[in-house]
C-alpha positions as CSV (number, residue, x, y, z in Angstrom):
1,X,7.2,-5.8,-21.4
2,X,9.2,-6.9,-19.1
3,X,11.9,-5.0,-19.1
4,X,9.9,-2.5,-18.0
5,X,10.5,-0.7,-14.3
6,X,7.1,-1.6,-13.4
7,X,4.8,-4.3,-14.9
8,X,1.5,-4.4,-14.7
9,X,-1.1,-6.4,-15.2
10,X,-5.3,-7.6,-14.5
11,X,-6.7,-11.0,-13.6
12,X,-10.3,-11.7,-12.5
13,X,-10.6,-8.0,-10.6
14,X,-7.2,-8.0,-9.3
15,X,-4.6,-5.0,-11.0
16,X,-0.8,-6.6,-10.1
17,X,1.7,-3.5,-9.9
18,X,5.4,-5.5,-9.9
19,X,8.4,-2.7,-9.1
20,X,10.6,-4.5,-12.0
21,X,14.5,-3.4,-11.1
22,X,14.9,-6.7,-9.5
23,X,19.3,-6.3,-9.9
24,X,19.0,-3.0,-7.9
25,X,16.6,-4.7,-5.5
26,X,14.1,-2.4,-6.6
27,X,14.7,0.9,-5.8
28,X,13.8,3.8,-6.3
29,X,14.9,6.1,-9.6
30,X,12.7,8.8,-11.6
31,X,11.7,6.6,-14.7
32,X,10.3,4.2,-12.2
33,X,8.5,6.6,-9.4
34,X,7.3,8.0,-13.1
35,X,5.8,4.4,-13.9
36,X,4.9,3.1,-10.3
37,X,2.8,7.1,-9.6
38,X,1.0,6.0,-12.6
39,X,0.0,2.6,-12.9
40,X,-1.5,3.2,-9.3
41,X,-3.7,6.6,-10.8
42,X,-4.1,4.0,-13.7
43,X,-5.5,0.7,-11.2
44,X,-6.9,3.9,-8.9
45,X,-9.2,5.2,-12.4
46,X,-10.2,1.8,-13.9
47,X,-13.5,0.6,-12.6
48,X,-12.5,-3.3,-14.3
49,X,-10.2,-3.0,-11.1
50,X,-11.6,-4.2,-7.5
51,X,-8.3,-4.8,-6.1
52,X,-4.5,-4.1,-6.3
53,X,-1.3,-6.1,-5.8
54,X,1.8,-4.1,-5.4
55,X,4.8,-6.6,-5.0
56,X,8.7,-6.8,-6.2
57,X,10.4,-8.7,-7.9
58,X,13.4,-10.9,-7.2
59,X,15.0,-10.7,-3.9
60,X,13.3,-7.4,-2.5
61,X,9.6,-6.2,-2.3
62,X,11.4,-2.2,-2.8
63,X,14.5,-0.8,-1.4
64,X,13.6,3.0,-1.4
65,X,15.4,5.9,-3.0
66,X,17.9,4.9,-5.9
67,X,21.2,6.4,-4.2
68,X,23.3,5.3,-7.2
69,X,21.1,8.1,-8.9
70,X,21.4,10.5,-5.7
71,X,24.2,10.8,-5.2
72,X,24.8,11.7,-9.1
73,X,22.4,14.8,-8.7
74,X,23.5,15.2,-5.2
75,X,27.7,16.2,-7.5
76,X,26.1,17.7,-10.1
77,X,24.6,20.2,-7.9
78,X,20.8,19.0,-9.3
79,X,19.6,17.2,-6.5
80,X,16.3,18.0,-4.5
81,X,14.5,15.4,-3.2
82,X,11.5,18.1,-2.1
83,X,10.6,17.8,-5.9
84,X,10.8,14.4,-5.8
85,X,8.7,14.1,-2.7
86,X,6.2,16.7,-4.1
87,X,6.1,14.6,-7.9
88,X,6.4,11.5,-7.0
89,X,6.5,9.4,-3.6
90,X,3.2,11.8,-2.0
91,X,1.2,10.5,-5.6
92,X,2.1,7.1,-5.1
93,X,1.7,7.2,-1.0
94,X,-1.8,9.3,-1.0
95,X,-2.7,7.1,-4.2
96,X,-2.3,4.0,-2.3
97,X,-3.8,5.1,1.2
98,X,-7.1,6.6,-0.4
99,X,-7.8,4.8,-4.5
100,X,-12.0,3.8,-3.5
101,X,-10.2,-0.3,-4.0
102,X,-8.6,-2.4,-1.0
103,X,-4.7,-2.6,-1.8
104,X,-2.7,-5.6,-0.5
105,X,1.3,-5.4,-0.9
106,X,2.5,-9.2,-1.4
107,X,6.4,-8.4,0.7
108,X,8.5,-10.7,-1.1
109,X,11.9,-9.5,1.0
110,X,13.3,-6.4,2.0
111,X,11.4,-3.4,2.2
112,X,13.3,0.0,2.8
113,X,12.5,3.2,3.4
114,X,10.4,4.2,0.9
115,X,9.2,0.9,-0.3
116,X,8.0,0.0,4.1
117,X,5.9,4.0,3.3
118,X,5.0,2.1,0.4
119,X,3.8,-1.4,1.7
120,X,2.4,0.7,5.1
121,X,-0.1,3.0,2.5
122,X,-1.9,-0.3,1.7
123,X,-4.6,-2.1,3.5
124,X,-3.1,-4.9,3.7
125,X,0.4,-6.7,4.6
126,X,1.3,-10.4,3.3
127,X,5.4,-11.2,4.2
128,X,7.2,-14.0,3.2
129,X,9.2,-15.0,6.5
130,X,12.5,-14.0,5.6
131,X,11.4,-10.1,4.8
132,X,11.6,-7.8,7.3
133,X,11.0,-3.8,7.1
134,X,13.8,-0.5,7.7
135,X,12.6,2.3,7.9
136,X,15.8,4.0,7.0
137,X,15.9,7.3,6.7
138,X,17.9,9.0,9.2
139,X,20.9,6.2,8.2
140,X,21.8,8.4,5.6
141,X,20.6,12.1,7.5
142,X,16.9,12.2,5.9
143,X,14.2,12.6,7.9
144,X,10.9,10.6,6.9
145,X,8.7,10.5,4.0
146,X,6.0,9.0,2.0
147,X,3.4,8.7,4.7
148,X,6.0,6.8,7.2
149,X,4.9,10.3,10.1
150,X,2.0,9.2,9.5
151,X,0.8,5.6,8.9
152,X,3.4,4.1,11.0
153,X,2.1,5.3,14.2
154,X,-1.4,4.7,13.6
155,X,0.0,1.1,12.9
156,X,2.6,1.0,16.1
157,X,2.2,3.5,18.0
158,X,3.9,7.0,18.7
159,X,6.3,5.5,21.0
160,X,7.4,2.4,18.3
161,X,7.1,4.7,15.6
162,X,9.4,7.3,17.1
163,X,12.4,4.7,17.6
164,X,11.7,2.9,14.5
165,X,12.4,6.4,12.7
166,X,15.0,8.0,15.3
167,X,17.1,4.4,15.6
168,X,16.3,1.9,11.5
169,X,16.6,-1.2,12.5
170,X,15.6,-4.3,10.3
171,X,12.0,-5.8,11.6
172,X,11.9,-9.3,10.7
173,X,8.7,-11.0,9.8
174,X,7.2,-12.4,12.6
175,X,7.8,-9.6,15.3
176,X,6.8,-7.0,12.2
177,X,3.4,-9.8,13.0
178,X,3.5,-9.1,16.4
179,X,3.9,-5.8,16.1
180,X,0.9,-4.9,13.5
181,X,2.9,-4.3,10.7
182,X,2.4,-7.5,8.8
183,X,-1.0,-8.7,8.0
184,X,0.2,-12.0,7.6
185,X,4.0,-14.4,7.5
186,X,3.9,-16.9,4.2
187,X,6.6,-18.8,3.2
188,X,8.8,-16.7,0.6
189,X,7.7,-19.2,-2.0
190,X,3.6,-18.3,-1.4
191,X,3.8,-14.7,-0.5
192,X,2.4,-13.4,-4.0
193,X,0.3,-16.0,-4.1
194,X,-1.5,-15.5,-0.9
195,X,-2.1,-11.8,-1.8
196,X,-3.0,-12.1,-5.7
197,X,-5.2,-14.9,-2.9
198,X,-6.7,-12.4,-0.5
199,X,-7.0,-10.4,-2.9
200,X,-9.2,-11.9,-4.9
201,X,-11.5,-12.6,-1.8
202,X,-11.7,-8.3,-1.8
203,X,-12.4,-7.7,-5.4
204,X,-15.4,-10.2,-5.0
205,X,-16.9,-8.1,-2.0
206,X,-18.2,-4.9,-1.1
207,X,-16.0,-2.6,-2.5
208,X,-17.6,0.4,-2.6
209,X,-18.0,-0.8,1.4
210,X,-14.7,-1.2,1.5
211,X,-13.7,2.2,-0.1
212,X,-16.2,3.8,2.3
213,X,-14.3,1.8,5.0
214,X,-10.9,3.2,4.3
215,X,-12.5,6.5,3.7
216,X,-14.2,6.7,7.5
217,X,-10.5,5.4,8.9
218,X,-8.8,8.0,7.4
219,X,-11.1,11.1,8.2
220,X,-11.4,9.5,11.7
221,X,-7.8,9.8,12.3
222,X,-7.5,13.8,11.4
223,X,-10.8,15.0,13.0
224,X,-12.5,14.9,16.2
225,X,-15.3,12.2,17.7
226,X,-17.9,14.1,17.0
227,X,-16.9,14.6,13.4
228,X,-16.5,11.2,12.4
229,X,-19.8,10.3,13.9
230,X,-21.3,12.5,11.5
231,X,-19.3,11.2,8.7
232,X,-20.1,7.6,9.1
233,X,-22.9,8.8,8.9
234,X,-22.5,10.7,6.0
235,X,-21.0,7.0,4.8
236,X,-23.2,4.6,5.9
237,X,-26.1,6.8,3.8
238,X,-23.5,6.1,1.1
239,X,-23.3,2.7,1.0
240,X,-26.9,2.2,1.9
241,X,-28.6,3.1,-1.5
242,X,-26.3,1.0,-3.6
243,X,-27.2,-2.1,-5.6
244,X,-24.9,-4.4,-3.1
245,X,-26.3,-3.5,0.5
246,X,-29.7,-3.9,-1.1
247,X,-28.9,-7.3,-2.9
248,X,-26.7,-8.5,0.0
249,X,-30.0,-7.8,3.1
250,X,-32.2,-9.6,0.2
251,X,-29.5,-12.9,-0.3
252,X,-29.4,-12.9,4.0
253,X,-33.2,-12.6,4.8
254,X,-33.4,-15.9,2.0
255,X,-30.1,-17.8,3.8
256,X,-28.2,-17.2,0.5
257,X,-24.8,-16.1,-0.7
258,X,-24.7,-12.4,-1.1
259,X,-22.9,-11.3,-4.6
260,X,-21.5,-7.7,-5.1
261,X,-21.5,-6.1,-7.8
262,X,-19.5,-2.9,-6.9
263,X,-22.7,-0.9,-8.1
């Protein structure tokens, strides 16, 4: 149903999740946040899904919290940002960052606030040449959420993360590429095509190995070298026991192309 705030579809093992409020630049009202959270969980749990694309409809990727809805809540005294962070934003970002399959953000336009943070939680960001990122939280007197305090320093370093969060501005596509916020910059009309192409490539690859790489990278960010080495050993032991590994070694020795099944 195209009138839904979030669209979900699967093709060739790739789930595409599309924020679908183009008239509101895909801002996040409560209905949209719930649907997005639930669709991310759906993709994570579906064994037929081997890669995920997150994108937006219209001219924006996502501009973050719907401030019209929030202003109404402020006027009524019912606003509770802590509640929506706990119930919506945190599960969305945690799902994007930790599901056992790769995630590609197709950043088709501006990504601001939580929208930028969602993109940063993905493994890859294919960015349109007219798109940009803006960590707009402090511009409206707020701290940061949606994992930006965790992802941003790891993408651009602590000093640049502090600058972008405390002195928010729009980081255009080519600067984002130079900083490490973008994986690739492409023409605006090819963003989704390129993101899906990359997702299909990943979906046909060793998805169990990708999941293990995600795990060890996330783990090493908050653990010592000794602990991280031990975790690497665990993941090597796990992936070394897979059908994917055994068949890939056989194919390599036979000078054939490896085929991966995710088992």
